[in-house]
N, C-alpha and C positions, 0 to 999 in steps of 0.2 A: 503494499501501497508503498502511496506515492503524501508528502502528511510536505505542506512548503509552513516556510516561517521567515512572516514576514513584518515590519514596523512601517506603517503608513505615515511615522511623518517625520521620517531618519530626512535629513536635508544634503548630507555627505554620508551618507552610506557608515556612521562607523559605528551604528551601531551595531550593523548585520556583523560587518567584521567581526566586532567582539564577539557573542554571541557565536558567530558560526566556530574562531580559535581554544572556544570555552565548551564551545561541543568535543568536534575536538580533541580535545585533552581528558577527557573525559571515555575514560580503560572501559568501561562498562554500557556506556551508549554504542562504540566503537564494536563490539562484537556483540547486538546485536545489528546492528544499522550500517545503510549507506550513508552519509556522510556528504554533500556538493554544495556550491555556488552551481547559478542560476539563468540567467537573467528574466527582468519580472516578465510577464503577459502583454501586459500592456508599460510597452515601450515610451511611449509619448508620454506615462504620464510622470508627474514632477514627481522631485523627492532622490530615495536610489535605482542603484536601472539592477540591485541582484535580491535571490532572496534565498532560503537559505532551504535547502530540500534535503530529508531526511526517505528511503525505503527503508522503510519495519515491515518485517514478516508476520513474527510475534512480538501478544501480547509484553513477554516483560522489556519491549523492547519501548510499548508505550510507556508503563513505570519509569524505564531510565528518562525519555522525555523530558517528564513533568520534573521528574530530582534534576535534570541537569538545568530543563528549563530553573526551575525554582533557589534554587546553590546560587544562578547570574544572577540572578531578579533580588535577591536576599542581599547581595552587596552590591547591586550597584539604586541606590535609592530613584532619585532621580534621571530614569532609563521610557523609555513613550512605553509603555501598553502592545504588545508583541496580535497578530489575530496568527493561529494557529487553520491552513486551510485541511481538508481531508473528501473522501472520499462523498463524495452525500450535506459540505456543514462547512462550518473554520464556524474557529474559540475564540474571541480576546481577553485576551488576561492583561493583568494591571500589575500585580504582586506576587512577588513568589510565599503566598500560605501554604500548606494540608492541605486547607479546601481548595484553593489552584490546582494542586496535586493530582486532587481525588476527582477534579472536573476536568479533566486535562486527558486525565490516564482510563475511569473511563464513556469520556469523549473518541476516544482514540481507540477503545475495545468496540463500543457497539458500532464503531466505522468498518472495523477489520472485520468481527461478524461479520454485517449487512455487505462485503464486501467480498466474503465470507472466502476468507486470508485466513481466519485462523479463532477454534477450537474449545480458544482459551475465553469468558467472554465479561467474565468474571470484573470486579473492578468497587468501585463507588458508583452511585444513584447523583445522577446532575444537578442540582439543587440550589443554584447558585450563591451566591459573594463575593458581590461591586465585581463580577465581568461579564459584562454584558456575550449571549448569547447570538451571534449572528448564523441564519440556516443560508441555505441556497453562494455560500460563496464561492471561491472560484477554488479549482485543484490548485495543484504544486502545478503541474502540468498545460497549466491552461486555460484547460476544455470549461464546460459552462455547468458545473454539479444542477442532480432533475429532483434530488430530495431534498429535505433540508432537517438541520436536524432541532426540531421544536421543545423536544425531552426540555 
């Protein structure tokens, strides 16, 4: 499953590069996901020209990504919100709380289960906690999502 991480408010791309380096240094995430930088699907858009793309195939990768994001976010109190896109939807997160980790993991596990790539559909329930959930997000591969994540 392809997952994209995007900073819509970033003008110089520094946050993208910073989070990309952080994720690449996370040994657990590197073992369970492919991590790369790709051109934004909407190249004419203002702001950064790249997004972080991960390819994850197992449930543990969803948890590894959520924990790595939270660790990065907790060391940067002024970092902008991050939109995580996946097949069928997206989630925008603003902090690195335990609730955010649960929400990211649950959203990615649900998407993987619906995408047929994961038999492990465990994880917490997506119950709010300050982050905006946006349905019909654009997956990292640039295709338009047909379904929304309204849970």
